[in-house]
N, C-alpha and C positions, 0 to 999 in steps of 0.2 A: 862435798862437791870435791870432784877433780878440775885444774885447773893450770896452764904455764903460770909457772911462777922464774923468776930473777934474783939467783942466789944473791951475784950483787956487781954494778955495771964491770956490761966487758962486751965479749965478743959473743956468738953464737953459742957456745958452748955455756952460757948464767943460765939459758934457759934451762929448766927443768919441766917437772910432770910429776906431781901432789897433790894431795888435800890440801882445800882447802878451807874457809867456812860459808855456807851457802848464801849469796844476800835479800837484803830483806823487803818488802816488799814496800814500798811507801806514799802516801797520797801521792796522787796523781800517775803514780806509774802503772806498769806491767811487771810482772815475771816473767822471761822465755828461758825456755829448755833451749840449749843450743843445738842447731843440726851443725850449721857450720861457723866462718869468722874467714875472716880477708888482714892480710898481710898487705902495710902500705909502711911506707919510708919513713913515717913518722915510729911507727910499731919500732923500728931499727935505732934511731937515734933516741927515743924513751930508752930500748934496752942499756942505751953505750948513758946512760945515766944525762943525755942535754938533752932531753924532752919531757921533763913530767909531765904528770897528771893536773888540768884544772883546778879548781879545790875545791872537796864534793865528793870530786871523780873518783872510779874505781886504778885504786894501782894497779890493774891488771892491763897486761897488753890487749887493746883492739879496738878498730873504730865504726868496726861496721860488724852484724851476723848474721842470720836465718834464724829459725824456727817458728818454734809452737806456742802461744799465750796458756801459761799454767797456774798464771794466778792475777788478779785483778787488784788491784790495789780503791783505797775511796776517792770519788771522786772523779772515774774513768769512763767514760760512759763511746759508747761504740765498738769498744772490743770487749771479746769473752771466751775464756777458755774455750781450749781446738785452736783459733786461732792462728792458723800457718801465715807469717808473719815475716818482713824485715824491719834493719832498724838499723839510724845513725846515733850512734853510742858515742859519747868524752873518756867511755875505756872499758873495760869488762867481758871484753870480745872475745878473747881467750879461755876461757870458764862454760862447763858444760849450764851455766846457768849465768842469765842477767839481770838485774833490774833496769829500766831503760822508760823515761818520761817518755808518757804514753803518745806524748805529740810526735815523736820519733819512730813511730810507727808509721808502715808500708804493708797495706798487704801486698802476702805473693804476688805477683803477676804470674796473670793463666797463663799456659804456657809457658812458662819457666821453675824450675822442677827447684823444689825449697831449697838445697842443697845452695846453686844456683844463684838465687837467689842473694845472696852473701856479699856478689860481686857486686853487686851494684849500687847502695845506698851512697856510699860513702867517693863516689865517682861520680854521680848521679847530681846531689848537691853539690859540690866541691863546683862541678864544672856549671854547671846551672844558673847557681847562686855569683859567680865569679864571670866568666864568657857571656852572659846573658842580662844577667838581674843588673851586675856593678858595670859590668864594660859595654852595656848594650848590644851588641854585635845585632846588626841586620838585614837582613836581604840585599847584595849584592857589593857586599863590604866583601877585605877581606881578612881571614884572621893566620898568624902563625903562632903555632902546637910546640913547643918543645918534650920533647919526650914522648913521638908518638903511637911507641909501640905499649908503651904505658899503661897501668890500668888509666889511669886518667887519662891518656892521648885517648887511647884508642874509645874512650868516650867521649870527648871532643869532638876530633874525629869525627863521630856520628852526625854528632846533635847541629855543628856551625856545616854541614853537606848542606842535612834536613834542611838549613834555616836556610838556604841559595847564598851561603857565602864562600868566595872562594880560598879552600883553605890550602896554604902550607903547613908543611911538617917536617923535623927533625929527628933522626932514629941515625944506631948505626954501625946496620950494615944493608945491606941492599934484600937480605931476605925478609930484616924488619921492614925495610920503606915498600917493599913488594906488599905485605900484608895490609899493611897502611892508602895507598892505593885502590885496595878494596873493600876501604871502611869507606874510600870518598876524599883523600885524600887527594890536588889536584896537582902539585909542589911537592918534588919529593928531594927531603939534603940528606946528606950522609954528617955524620959533621964531622966526622974521622976523617974526611978528603977534600970539605970544603969549605971555606967561611959563607957560612948563612947569611950573614948580615950583606954581603958582594954576593948571592948568588937572589937576595930580596929584592934588589937595586934594578939586576938584569933585569931579574918578573918581572916587576913593576913598572922599570923604564924612570931609576928615581923616582919615584911618587911614593913607595913606600907602604907597609899595611897599617891597615885601623888598628889592627885587635891581635897583641901579642900574650899567649897564654905562657905562663917562666915557669920552672922550676926549676933551676939552676942560680938564682939569687948572680948576685956580685961577681961571680966567673960570666955570667951573659950581662953585668948591668948596661955595660958602654954599645955595644951591638947590639943591642935586642933596642935602646933610643934613635941609632942611626935610624933601625930599621922602622922609626913609625913612619909612618904618614901625616899630615896635613888633620892637626885633630886626635889622633891619634890615641889609644890603651892600650900602658905594659900592666899586663895585672900578674906578680909577684905572689908564687906560695908556695916557694921550696926554696932552699939554701942550700943543698947536696953542693954546689961550687962557691961558698963561701957567707959573708953576711955583712962585707965592709965593700961600699964601691965608692968610685968619682963620678959627680952625677956637675954633667956638664947643662947648669941651667941654660944660659944663651941659646942650645941646640935644643930644646924641651922651651923654652919661649916661641925662640920660632915658629917651633912646626904646633906650637899651638897645642901641646900636650898631656898627656895626664901616669905618674905611675900611682897605681894602689898596690899594697901592698896587706894582705890580708893575710888568716886562717881563720878553715870554720869548726877546731877544736872550742877553742876558745872565745865564742859566742857565749851567748845565755839560751837557755832551752827554751823561755819563749819573751815574748817583747820587742822591741823596734830591733830587725836586725837577730831578732834570735832562728834557732835550728828550727825548731816551729812549722815560722813562716815560711821556710826554704824548700822544709818538708812537704810540706803545702800545694806547692807550687811546685816544686816537683810533679806530684803526683797528679796535679791538674793538667802541666805543662808537656812531659814527659812519659807517666805510664802510662796511654792509651798506644802511645808506637813502640812503648818496650812487648804491649801488651798482645796488638798486630804480629809483630819479631820486625817493621823496620828499626828500631833503638835495638841491642842486642846487648847483656854481658859475653865480654870476654874470659874465658879462665884458660888459661898455660895448664895447668894442676892442678893434683886433689892429695894433699898428704894428711894424714893423721895427726890431729892434735899434739901428738904427741912426739911429734914429732916437729916444734916449731925451727930448732934450730937448722933444720935442715931447711926450712923452706924460706928464713932471712939470709941463706949464703948466697940460695937463686936469687933473690933478690937483690942481695947488697955484689952479684958477681954480673946482674943486667941479665940474666939470662931467660928469661921468659919476655914470653907476649901477654899481656894484659893483666891478668889479678893471680895469683898465687895463694889459692883454699886451706884451710887448714879444718878439718873434718873433724866432727865429733864423736867418741870413739863406746863400744859396745850401745 
């Protein structure tokens, strides 16, 4: 099969398009003929040599995909050759075929075309596991979503608004903030022009927000803690702004607040906290509203998989709103 290859750690130009061995369908797995995958910032880090795949995962980039089941392994029930699905992956999505544990499959939602469905698994599983299962966002609470125009951000805004929360979000342009408003955001903060912590304090009369979903890491850590309300929960899922920050433990204790740092990729396939349980929860709690069109995948553009380098440049420059998809060719 053909796949996107990485010649050496580096910039987008190290990405190629060539022949690699086909995946082997193991017990409990299925093989998909990939229709599309999506570019995530974790892919950029892996390309640069900073985010290796977990043990046993494919070295090929790609943490989600959509496609058609072409092979079913031993011990798999509920899936058949020809099923149209999307999948949460630990790697391997930037290819024509990929093997995936059956517990990480989701059916293509009714009303969503197969290619577009590739935009759903990573964002729905990330947001649902972190904002709702971990942080426990409830109706009537408030949430601050950083990077509201990103793939994660566009899904977090929609799901939080659906849950009846007051949604604060940051983005880097008025056009991006206008789009966030259309998705359900209530308070729009241009991080290039204003201090988000000051704006949160102003909008909440100093009370702060209940939940923060953060993709920046160290750069935003201190203002995030200041922005938490009493009993607030900060969930950090990214390191775009660095990995080391100083914690004001006294402030955190006075707020009786909590800080969670977590990743989805390194979770086990099964067992407590595993990917299969998260996927099952998403299928039960999110998929019905995706099929009704209440929650929708946001796709900025589609590019052929052989142009993965161009797609990485778009994401690195933050030129997109929602997801950038890579579509298989031929």
